[in-house]
N, C-alpha and C positions, 0 to 999 in steps of 0.2 A: 502495499498501497505504501504512498505516498502524497506526502504529504506538502501541500502546499504553503507556505507562511507571507507570499507577498515581499518573495527579494527584490522584484522590481521594482518596488512601495517601500525599501527600508525609510524606514524616520517619521520625522512628522509632517503632518501636509507645510505650514509654515515654512520647512526646511526646507524645500525644492524649488527655491526656486529662491530670486531675489528682486525684493525692490527698492529701489532708482525716486529717489527723492531730489528736485529742482532744489535747484540756490533760495527761485521763484516763491517758492511755497514755503520754504522756513522763514521769507521775511514777511511775505504778508499772515505767517504768524507771531514771529516776532511782532511787526508793526502795529496785527490790534491785541497782540496782550501789552507792548506798552502805554496804546492811548485808554483804556482800560486802568488804569494809576489812575487814579484821581492828584494832581497837585504836576496832570505833564498838560497841559496846552498843547502844542501842538510837535509833530515828528520835523524834522529836515533845518536848515538855515533861514534867516529870516528870506533870500533872495531865490533859494527852491524852492516856496512856500510859496514868490510869489512868480517865480515862471510858471508854476503850476494850477496856480486858479490861469490867467493869461490860455495857457493850454488847456485850459475843460471848459474853457466861453467858449472856442474855437469849435462851430459844428465840426459834426462826427470825432472831432477827438476821445471820445470817452465821457463815460459822464462819473460822477463822485469822484470825490480825490482819493491821487494817486497810494495803495497799502504798503506802497514800499515806497516813497518819499522816507527819507534822511537813515533808513535800512543799509546797508551794507549784510552780507554773510559769506564766507567759510564754506559747505560742506564738504565732507568724505561721506563715506561707509558708515560711520561708524559716530561718526563725531562732527561736529559743526563748532563755529567760532562769531559771537554776532558786535558788531560795530552799532549800536544808534549814537543817532544825532538831533536831540531832545530840547525842545524851550517850554521851562514851568511855569505856573503860572507866579507873580509875589506875594510872597508873603509866605512861602509855603518852606518848608526847609529841602533846602535841594539836595543833602546828602539824607535824608529819610526818601525820596520821593525817587533816589537811585539805590536806592536797595532796594527796596517793593518793586519797582521796575526791572532789577538783576530776575527778585527770584519769579516777578511773573511771569518775566523769559520764556525761564532757565526750564517754569515747569507746565507752561504750554508746548515749548519745544519737544521737549525731552516725551511728552505724553502724546500728542498731534506724531510728530515725525519718527520717536522713536530712535532722538538723533545725542546721545551724549553730548552736551554744552557746557565747551570746556573755557568760554570765557567769554563775558559780554559785553564791551568795552560800551561807558558812555559820556558824550563830549553834550553838557548846559551849553550850546550856545549861545542863547537869550533869554532875559527874564521875559515876558506876559508883563505886562503894568493896568492895574483900572484901567484905566482911561484913553488909551491906548488904545486908537485902530485896527487891524489887520492887512497888514504888508498887501497889496492886491488885492484893493478892496477898494471900489470909487465912493466917496465920500460924494452925499446928495449933493444935491445944490440950495435946492428945493423940501422943502414936507409937509 
């Protein structure tokens, strides 16, 4: 009698192939996770936000703001490194916000993309003052 043991199908189903995660996927996950933190006003430098605002107004340029603005990543098969450029609200503790952003981004990327996050570098490029207008927004002349 011959016993069929599934020799052609050894190993768990999850180990029978390879999953590749594109850099843009990790960028979007990291960007959304960073924006979820209280005290983060925006991602990207003032110039990048201005250019993005103009780009969004152009017909056919896509809708909504870019989920990857202010985010750059390096993604390997098992690890990821993330750089973020953020603008914080005036009055918040920058070190506390940076710590929360780091925790949120690491948790989201490791859970969703299955990559160990080896570092999250954060550059605070600006502070949003309460009476400041957004760069790139047009001021209404008539109310």
